[in-house]
Every structure is written in C-alpha cells, then in structure tokens.
GUTI-571619 format. One record per residue (C-alpha): residue number from 1; residue in three letters; x, z, y. Coordinates in pm, 1 decimal. Each point is the difference from the previous one (the first is absolute). Last residue first. Example, Ala and Ser with C-alpha at 12.3 -4.5 7.8 and 13.67 -1.06 7.14 Angstrom:
<pts>
@nr:2; rest:SER; X:1367.0; Z:714.0; Y:-106.0 $
@nr:1; rest:ALA; X:-137.0; Z:66.0; Y:-344.0 $
</pts>
This chain:
<pts>
@nr:193; rest:LYS; X:-6487.7; Z:23223.8; Y:-13385.7 $
@nr:192; rest:LEU; X:54.7; Z:-373.2; Y:45.7 $
@nr:191; rest:LEU; X:274.5; Z:-145.7; Y:-250.1 $
@nr:190; rest:GLY; X:-125.2; Z:182.2; Y:-301.5 $
@nr:189; rest:ASP; X:-96.6; Z:-279.0; Y:-210.3 $
@nr:188; rest:ILE; X:-385.4; Z:118.1; Y:20.9 $
@nr:187; rest:VAL; X:22.4; Z:28.5; Y:364.0 $
@nr:186; rest:ALA; X:167.7; Z:-323.7; Y:41.8 $
@nr:185; rest:GLN; X:-284.2; Z:-139.7; Y:-206.0 $
@nr:184; rest:GLN; X:-261.9; Z:123.3; Y:247.7 $
@nr:183; rest:LEU; X:203.7; Z:-153.7; Y:255.6 $
@nr:182; rest:LYS; X:-17.2; Z:-339.9; Y:-176.6 $
@nr:181; rest:VAL; X:-367.7; Z:73.1; Y:-38.2 $
@nr:180; rest:GLU; X:-52.9; Z:104.3; Y:384.6 $
@nr:179; rest:LEU; X:203.0; Z:-349.4; Y:88.2 $
@nr:178; rest:THR; X:-246.0; Z:-229.8; Y:-165.3 $
@nr:177; rest:GLU; X:-332.7; Z:196.5; Y:172.8 $
@nr:176; rest:TRP; X:195.3; Z:-10.4; Y:348.9 $
@nr:175; rest:LEU; X:34.9; Z:-354.5; Y:-12.7 $
@nr:174; rest:GLN; X:-354.9; Z:-41.1; Y:-99.7 $
@nr:173; rest:GLN; X:-87.3; Z:225.0; Y:293.2 $
@nr:172; rest:SER; X:175.6; Z:-180.3; Y:247.5 $
@nr:171; rest:GLY; X:26.6; Z:86.7; Y:365.7 $
@nr:170; rest:ASP; X:-159.7; Z:339.9; Y:5.6 $
@nr:169; rest:SER; X:103.9; Z:50.3; Y:-378.6 $
@nr:168; rest:ILE; X:380.6; Z:-24.0; Y:85.6 $
@nr:167; rest:ARG; X:-34.5; Z:295.8; Y:261.9 $
@nr:166; rest:ARG; X:-234.4; Z:237.0; Y:-157.4 $
@nr:165; rest:GLY; X:183.4; Z:-42.4; Y:-369.8 $
@nr:164; rest:ASN; X:338.7; Z:24.6; Y:164.0 $
@nr:163; rest:LEU; X:-37.8; Z:343.5; Y:175.9 $
@nr:162; rest:SER; X:-176.5; Z:160.9; Y:-272.5 $
@nr:161; rest:PHE; X:139.8; Z:-162.1; Y:-312.9 $
@nr:160; rest:VAL; X:348.3; Z:52.1; Y:129.6 $
@nr:159; rest:LYS; X:-81.4; Z:344.3; Y:146.1 $
@nr:158; rest:GLU; X:-141.8; Z:118.1; Y:-314.5 $
@nr:157; rest:LYS; X:302.0; Z:-126.1; Y:-197.4 $
@nr:156; rest:PRO; X:229.2; Z:217.7; Y:157.3 $
@nr:155; rest:ILE; X:255.5; Z:-92.4; Y:242.8 $
@nr:154; rest:ASN; X:315.7; Z:212.8; Y:-66.1 $
@nr:153; rest:HIS; X:216.6; Z:-241.7; Y:231.6 $
@nr:152; rest:LYS; X:270.2; Z:-120.6; Y:-279.7 $
@nr:151; rest:GLU; X:-279.8; Z:-8.4; Y:-259.0 $
@nr:150; rest:TRP; X:-236.5; Z:-205.3; Y:206.9 $
@nr:149; rest:SER; X:313.4; Z:-219.1; Y:118.6 $
@nr:148; rest:HIS; X:120.5; Z:-44.8; Y:-357.1 $
@nr:147; rest:GLY; X:-303.9; Z:-77.3; Y:-169.7 $
@nr:146; rest:ASN; X:193.6; Z:-146.6; Y:-302.0 $
@nr:145; rest:GLY; X:73.2; Z:-311.0; Y:194.2 $
@nr:144; rest:HIS; X:-293.5; Z:-264.6; Y:-101.9 $
@nr:143; rest:LEU; X:-281.4; Z:235.0; Y:100.3 $
@nr:142; rest:ASN; X:208.3; Z:123.2; Y:303.1 $
@nr:141; rest:HIS; X:51.5; Z:-325.0; Y:153.6 $
@nr:140; rest:LEU; X:-323.4; Z:-108.9; Y:-92.2 $
@nr:139; rest:LEU; X:-144.9; Z:263.1; Y:195.6 $
@nr:138; rest:PRO; X:217.6; Z:-44.0; Y:289.3 $
@nr:137; rest:PRO; X:-85.7; Z:-411.3; Y:-12.7 $
@nr:136; rest:VAL; X:-391.8; Z:98.4; Y:-6.8 $
@nr:135; rest:ARG; X:-63.6; Z:230.6; Y:289.7 $
@nr:134; rest:ASP; X:58.1; Z:-253.4; Y:288.1 $
@nr:133; rest:ILE; X:-265.2; Z:-207.9; Y:-154.6 $
@nr:132; rest:ALA; X:-268.0; Z:269.7; Y:52.8 $
@nr:131; rest:LYS; X:106.1; Z:32.4; Y:350.0 $
@nr:130; rest:ALA; X:-30.4; Z:-388.2; Y:37.0 $
@nr:129; rest:TYR; X:-336.0; Z:-24.6; Y:-164.5 $
@nr:128; rest:LYS; X:-133.1; Z:300.8; Y:236.6 $
@nr:127; rest:SER; X:159.0; Z:-175.3; Y:283.8 $
@nr:126; rest:GLU; X:-141.1; Z:-351.1; Y:-72.9 $
@nr:125; rest:ALA; X:-349.9; Z:150.3; Y:-49.7 $
@nr:124; rest:THR; X:12.3; Z:172.5; Y:340.3 $
@nr:123; rest:GLU; X:3.9; Z:379.9; Y:-2.3 $
@nr:122; rest:GLY; X:349.0; Z:116.1; Y:-101.2 $
@nr:121; rest:ALA; X:65.3; Z:155.5; Y:325.1 $
@nr:120; rest:GLU; X:396.7; Z:-45.5; Y:-78.5 $
@nr:119; rest:PHE; X:-53.6; Z:-343.7; Y:-63.2 $
@nr:118; rest:GLU; X:-208.1; Z:-66.0; Y:331.0 $
@nr:117; rest:HIS; X:243.4; Z:197.6; Y:199.0 $
@nr:116; rest:TRP; X:274.4; Z:-208.6; Y:-148.0 $
@nr:115; rest:LEU; X:-182.1; Z:-348.2; Y:105.1 $
@nr:114; rest:SER; X:-31.2; Z:153.0; Y:340.3 $
@nr:113; rest:LEU; X:367.2; Z:61.0; Y:25.9 $
@nr:112; rest:TYR; X:28.2; Z:-375.0; Y:-91.9 $
@nr:111; rest:GLY; X:-240.1; Z:-103.9; Y:256.6 $
@nr:110; rest:GLU; X:196.9; Z:187.4; Y:263.0 $
@nr:109; rest:GLY; X:313.9; Z:-129.6; Y:-96.3 $
@nr:108; rest:ILE; X:-53.1; Z:-333.6; Y:150.9 $
@nr:107; rest:GLY; X:-113.4; Z:108.1; Y:333.3 $
@nr:106; rest:ASP; X:311.8; Z:-60.8; Y:172.2 $
@nr:105; rest:PRO; X:284.9; Z:-161.6; Y:-209.4 $
@nr:104; rest:LEU; X:135.0; Z:206.6; Y:-269.3 $
@nr:103; rest:LEU; X:244.7; Z:300.8; Y:-1.4 $
@nr:102; rest:ASP; X:-290.5; Z:235.4; Y:110.6 $
@nr:101; rest:PHE; X:-142.5; Z:-59.9; Y:-376.3 $
@nr:100; rest:ILE; X:320.2; Z:193.1; Y:-126.8 $
@nr:99; rest:ARG; X:-65.5; Z:328.4; Y:256.5 $
@nr:98; rest:LYS; X:-374.7; Z:0.9; Y:-73.4 $
@nr:97; rest:LEU; X:63.7; Z:-36.2; Y:-401.9 $
@nr:96; rest:GLY; X:247.9; Z:309.1; Y:43.7 $
@nr:95; rest:ALA; X:-259.7; Z:195.7; Y:214.7 $
@nr:94; rest:GLU; X:-264.7; Z:-76.5; Y:-261.3 $
@nr:93; rest:GLU; X:240.0; Z:104.9; Y:-297.3 $
@nr:92; rest:ASN; X:75.4; Z:347.4; Y:174.0 $
@nr:91; rest:GLN; X:-368.4; Z:40.5; Y:90.8 $
@nr:90; rest:LYS; X:-100.7; Z:-73.6; Y:-366.5 $
@nr:89; rest:ASN; X:246.5; Z:245.6; Y:-121.7 $
@nr:88; rest:GLU; X:-126.6; Z:280.8; Y:215.7 $
@nr:87; rest:ALA; X:-366.3; Z:-57.5; Y:-64.1 $
@nr:86; rest:THR; X:89.2; Z:41.3; Y:-386.3 $
@nr:85; rest:GLU; X:-58.2; Z:-248.7; Y:-280.4 $
@nr:84; rest:SER; X:361.7; Z:-20.4; Y:-104.4 $
@nr:83; rest:ALA; X:21.9; Z:278.1; Y:-287.5 $
@nr:82; rest:TYR; X:-167.9; Z:-181.5; Y:-287.5 $
@nr:81; rest:ILE; X:117.6; Z:-329.7; Y:135.2 $
@nr:80; rest:ILE; X:370.1; Z:111.0; Y:-14.9 $
@nr:79; rest:THR; X:152.7; Z:-46.3; Y:341.2 $
@nr:78; rest:ASP; X:198.7; Z:-281.4; Y:139.0 $
@nr:77; rest:GLY; X:180.3; Z:26.0; Y:301.9 $
@nr:76; rest:ALA; X:-168.5; Z:41.0; Y:373.4 $
@nr:75; rest:ASP; X:208.2; Z:-282.9; Y:185.4 $
@nr:74; rest:ILE; X:25.3; Z:-257.9; Y:-231.3 $
@nr:73; rest:GLU; X:-302.2; Z:143.3; Y:-176.6 $
@nr:72; rest:GLY; X:-215.8; Z:-125.5; Y:281.7 $
@nr:71; rest:LEU; X:42.6; Z:-359.3; Y:-180.6 $
@nr:70; rest:ASP; X:-185.2; Z:147.2; Y:-278.5 $
@nr:69; rest:HIS; X:-345.5; Z:-174.9; Y:63.2 $
@nr:68; rest:ILE; X:147.7; Z:-307.0; Y:147.8 $
@nr:67; rest:LEU; X:7.3; Z:-245.0; Y:-291.2 $
@nr:66; rest:LEU; X:-292.5; Z:152.0; Y:-163.8 $
@nr:65; rest:MET; X:-216.6; Z:-54.8; Y:279.9 $
@nr:64; rest:LYS; X:96.6; Z:-366.8; Y:50.3 $
@nr:63; rest:ILE; X:-80.6; Z:-17.8; Y:-386.3 $
@nr:62; rest:VAL; X:-337.0; Z:125.6; Y:48.2 $
@nr:61; rest:ARG; X:-81.9; Z:-224.6; Y:311.0 $
@nr:60; rest:ASN; X:117.2; Z:-313.6; Y:-228.8 $
@nr:59; rest:ILE; X:-208.5; Z:133.8; Y:-270.1 $
@nr:58; rest:ASP; X:-324.4; Z:-14.1; Y:174.2 $
@nr:57; rest:VAL; X:-187.2; Z:246.2; Y:-246.2 $
@nr:56; rest:PRO; X:-336.7; Z:-71.6; Y:-204.0 $
@nr:55; rest:GLU; X:-90.5; Z:355.8; Y:-82.1 $
@nr:54; rest:ASN; X:80.1; Z:220.9; Y:-314.6 $
@nr:53; rest:ALA; X:356.9; Z:-191.2; Y:-18.7 $
@nr:52; rest:TYR; X:54.3; Z:-134.3; Y:-331.2 $
@nr:51; rest:ASP; X:40.7; Z:-341.2; Y:108.6 $
@nr:50; rest:LYS; X:288.1; Z:92.4; Y:227.2 $
@nr:49; rest:LEU; X:218.9; Z:130.2; Y:-310.2 $
@nr:48; rest:MET; X:285.3; Z:-276.8; Y:44.2 $
@nr:47; rest:LEU; X:3.3; Z:-1.9; Y:372.9 $
@nr:46; rest:ALA; X:-6.9; Z:359.3; Y:51.9 $
@nr:45; rest:SER; X:277.9; Z:59.3; Y:-274.5 $
@nr:44; rest:LEU; X:214.6; Z:-286.1; Y:189.0 $
@nr:43; rest:CYS; X:-66.2; Z:230.9; Y:328.6 $
@nr:42; rest:VAL; X:84.6; Z:333.0; Y:-186.1 $
@nr:41; rest:HIS; X:328.4; Z:-131.7; Y:-133.6 $
@nr:40; rest:TRP; X:119.7; Z:-135.8; Y:325.2 $
@nr:39; rest:SER; X:-58.3; Z:317.2; Y:197.7 $
@nr:38; rest:HIS; X:151.1; Z:211.9; Y:-283.9 $
@nr:37; rest:GLU; X:305.4; Z:-227.8; Y:9.6 $
@nr:36; rest:ALA; X:7.6; Z:82.3; Y:380.4 $
@nr:35; rest:SER; X:-56.9; Z:363.7; Y:-71.0 $
@nr:34; rest:ASN; X:325.3; Z:50.8; Y:-205.2 $
@nr:33; rest:GLU; X:3.6; Z:38.9; Y:-373.2 $
@nr:32; rest:TYR; X:167.8; Z:287.8; Y:-186.4 $
@nr:31; rest:ARG; X:274.0; Z:-99.0; Y:-217.6 $
@nr:30; rest:ASP; X:-6.5; Z:35.5; Y:-401.7 $
@nr:29; rest:LEU; X:-170.1; Z:-352.2; Y:-62.7 $
@nr:28; rest:GLY; X:-210.6; Z:-106.9; Y:-270.9 $
@nr:27; rest:VAL; X:-329.9; Z:31.0; Y:212.0 $
@nr:26; rest:PRO; X:89.5; Z:63.3; Y:350.0 $
@nr:25; rest:ARG; X:82.8; Z:350.5; Y:83.0 $
@nr:24; rest:THR; X:-243.9; Z:235.6; Y:185.9 $
@nr:23; rest:ASN; X:59.2; Z:244.9; Y:307.2 $
@nr:22; rest:ARG; X:70.3; Z:-261.7; Y:283.3 $
@nr:21; rest:ILE; X:309.0; Z:-48.1; Y:172.1 $
@nr:20; rest:VAL; X:-20.7; Z:-157.5; Y:350.7 $
@nr:19; rest:SER; X:321.6; Z:-212.0; Y:40.6 $
@nr:18; rest:LYS; X:-214.7; Z:-310.5; Y:-30.3 $
@nr:17; rest:LEU; X:-239.1; Z:79.1; Y:262.3 $
@nr:16; rest:LYS; X:322.8; Z:-16.1; Y:239.1 $
@nr:15; rest:GLU; X:-47.6; Z:-363.9; Y:-21.0 $
@nr:14; rest:ILE; X:-300.6; Z:42.6; Y:233.1 $
@nr:13; rest:GLU; X:259.2; Z:35.1; Y:290.5 $
@nr:12; rest:VAL; X:123.4; Z:-343.8; Y:-43.2 $
@nr:11; rest:ILE; X:-355.4; Z:-168.9; Y:-39.8 $
@nr:10; rest:PHE; X:-83.5; Z:182.9; Y:337.2 $
@nr:9; rest:ASP; X:293.4; Z:-123.0; Y:153.9 $
@nr:8; rest:LEU; X:-99.8; Z:-326.5; Y:-128.3 $
@nr:7; rest:ILE; X:-337.3; Z:25.4; Y:175.1 $
@nr:6; rest:GLN; X:137.0; Z:90.8; Y:326.5 $
@nr:5; rest:THR; X:233.5; Z:-296.3; Y:-10.7 $
@nr:4; rest:ILE; X:-251.4; Z:-228.7; Y:-69.3 $
@nr:3; rest:GLU; X:-214.3; Z:142.0; Y:281.6 $
@nr:2; rest:LYS; X:308.7; Z:-30.1; Y:252.2 $
@nr:1; rest:MET; X:45.8; Z:-365.8; Y:-116.0 $
</pts>
C-alpha cells in the first residue's frame, strides 16, 4: 500500500507539468501549449515516424524518454530551445527531476533519471531519435502558425536551420530532408527571416 501511495503522489505531482506554458501555440489555436501536451504530442509523433529513424530503435524506450524528458520543467520552467542549452538550465532540470523521482518507491526513480541522462547525452540510437522528434512539433507549430515564436523571440533562420538540422538529422535524415524543404519554403514566404 505504501508503494502505491507513493506512486499516486508522483502522479499528482506530475500534473504540474500541465501548468508549464511553452513558447509555441498548437496549430489552429491562439493559446500557448503546455509541456504535458508537448510530451503527448512528441510520443505520438515518435510512434508514427519510427520507421524513418536512422537506426532501428526500441520505440518503448524512446517513448519513455519522451514522457519524462520535460518533467524537470515543473521546477525549472520552460525555456525556448534556442536559449535553453546552458549548464545552469540543465542543472535546474536535473534537480527538479531528482525531487520528483524521489517521490517514487525506492530505486524506481533512478532508472528514469538514467533515461533522462541518456536523452540529454544524445549518443544512443534511441536518444538521437527522441531528440530529433522533440524538435518536430515546435517546427510544425511555427510552420502552420505564421512563424509566431520565431518572430516573437527574434530567432534568425540560421539558428533554426543549424540547431534543428543537426539534431533532427542525427536521429532521422529523411525527416530532416522533408522538414528542411518546408523551412526553406518558410524563408521564401517570409515566415522565417
């Protein structure tokens, strides 16, 4: 009973991810998405695009990574990707994850924290693919939303191509080639400057 209670406490705590507001709006909506919506979206995206990964991947492991990869934002908040790759931000996220995983019964959280480290390192086939897929919804939100967050945060096209090209092509070259064409069209259309 104690272990179930601890897991239920964890489940209640992670509800807070629904209150972490991101910097992109879902397609067709005027409001900004929350991090929990993002986690669901990237998991379903990963499942649908798995056949385009550069290497065979254990999709269950990928989905686990994507479900937990943003839980640290409950404490650290969300930072736009073009500004979030700092040591301080990652330390804050890790501290938040440790606090949240400590709610779980002994030892369970360690495996999930290890998955987060694997995701962050981006060295395994699963983590490369997960990191690639993590970039897809925000790009689609901008491509189908008049480049709203690119404009709001003054993100130049060079940064969009550089960060996303490297990250997505590491996990799925075919996916990057498809998105690159869409981004080039966004430049032509004036959505990405």
